[in-house]
N, C-alpha and C positions, 0 to 999 in steps of 0.2 A: 090585616094584623101580622102576617108572616107566621112563623113558628118558633117557640122556645122550649127548649127541653132542659130540665135541670136534675141532676143527680145529687143527693146528699147522703152522707154517712155519719153515723152517731159519733165519730171521733173528730168530727168538724170538718171534714174534707168537702168540697163542693165542686162541681163542674157544671157551668151554665153554657148553653150554646144557642146561636140563632142564625138562620140563613140570611142572605143578602138580597134576595129576589124583592122586587117592587111590581105590584100587578093593579091592574084597572079592570073595571067591568066596562065592556064595549059590546054593543048589541046584545045586551042581556047575558053575556058570557064572560067569564075571567079571561084576561090576557096577560101575559109577561111583558113588562116594558123593557124592551132591549137597550134603550139608551140611558137607563138609570139604574144603579144599584145603591142600596143603603148598607153600608158597612159598619155603621154605627148604631145599631139596634140594641146592643149591649154597651154600656159604659161603665167605668169604674170610678168611685170616688170615695175617698177615705175608708178603703177596704170593703166597700160594698159593691156588689155586682148588680146592675140594674138594666133590666129588659124593658124596652119602651118601643112599640111599634103601633102603626095604626096610619092615621091621616100624615102624611109626609111632612108637610111644613108644620103642623101644629107639634108633632112630636120632636122635630128638630128644635123648635122653640121650648118646649119642655125640657129636653136634655140640656140645652144650654143654661137654663135656669136651675136645673140641678147641680151642673158643674159649678155654678156660681155660689152656691150655698157653702157657708163655713162648717155646717154639720149636716148630716141627711136626716132631715125631719120629714116623715111620711105624711103626717097631718098638713104640714106647710105645702108639700108637693101636690097633696089632694086638692087643697084650696085652689093652688095656681092653676091645676088642670081644670078645674071646674070653671074658672074664669075663662080659659082659653076656649073650652067648648061650649059655653053658655049660648052661643049664637048658632051651635048646630046640636041641638039636643037629641036629634034623632041618629046621630053617628054612634054606631054599637060595634065598632071595628077596632076600637083602640084599647090596648091593654098594657100593663105593668107588672112586672115582678121585681121586687127588692129583696135580694139575699145579703142579710147583714154579716158583718165580720163573725158574729157568733153562731152563725148559720141558720138562724130564725128567718122565716120567709113571710112576706107581706104582698098582697096583689091588690091591684086596683083595675076597675074595668069602666069604660065610658058607658056601657049599657047600665052600670050601677051608679052612675054619678060620681065615679072614683072613690067610692066608699072604700076605706082600708080595711082588708080583710086579712086576719092572721090564718096562715097554712101551716098546720102542725106536721110533724113527721108522721108518715102514714106506717112505716115499717121500722123494725129494730135494726135491721143491717142496711139496706140500701133504700132511700126514699125517691121516687121518681114523680116529678111533676111536670105537666105540659101546659102550654098556652097558645092559642092562636089556631090557624087552619089545620084542620085535620088531626086536632089535638088527641082525640080519642084513638084514633087509628094509630098515631105515633106513640101514645102510652102503651098500647098492646105490643107494638112492635119492639119497643125499648125494653120492656119486661123480658121478651124473648131473647133479644140480642146480648143482654148483659149476662145470660147463663153460658154463653160459649165465647165471648169475646172481653178485652179489657174495656174500660169505660169510654175512652176516646174512640176506639173502632166502633163499639156499639153505638155511640151517639152518631157517628158518620153514617153507619149503616142505617140506622132508623131514619135520618134525613133522606138519604138516597130512596129508601123504601116508600116515602111519601111524596118525593119531588113531582111537582106538577107547575101549573101556570103561577100558583101562589107561593110555592115553596121551592127554593133552589138557588142557583147561582154559586155561592160559597158558604160554608159554614164557619162561623167564628166561635172558637172554644175558649172560655176563660175558665182556668182551674186554680184552686186554692187548698192548700193544706192547712190544718188549724194552726192559726196564729201565723201563718206564712204569706209570702207575697202572692200576687195574683198573676199567673202567666197565660199569655195570650197565644193562641194558635189559628192560623187560617188553612182550610182545607177545601179545595174544589169539590163541587157536587157534580154527579152525573145526571144532566136533565133528560128526561124521557124525550124520545123521539116524536115529533109531530105536535107538540104543545103549541097552543095558540100564542102568538106574540107579534110585537110590532113596535113601532116608535110612537111615543105619546108624549105630551105636555102634562105633567103631573102638577097637582096642588094639594 
């Protein structure tokens, strides 16, 4: 599923980020795929920032479907995802975050049959949400990093802090101020030495 981190502020600001790494399990261990990166785990559509990661081909299909919608309807997205994954009910590695223009957040997981879940703001100043590999560790690190760095640097530091076979490559950051345009920035990450990696054919 990779990793997504989201910062939200009460004034409507939001910063969503995801890494570009693709990983597979080989001989029972995770390996980074050297020949493929996924730079589209976050898409934007009608002011929404949408993270979608998991099964590579099905996620690409789901993102294309979302981009074809005339409006972002999470119930419709959920139904389409259920149809895509109905032949693989044991896949629990796919997740979505949908951050709306008004900063409300919804989540969907393949492990929960893509049930739409509303995720309210946790804090009055800065709300931090994480989804994906090492999400609990990333949450703890992000909470510490924002105390001493600006949001973008804190986000990049957090990704570097959990980089591994499943998380890394580059981080794509999408930022929005209330009622404003969404701005995209790409920052390379520092992968740790000695991670397992190879060339694989992914589906």
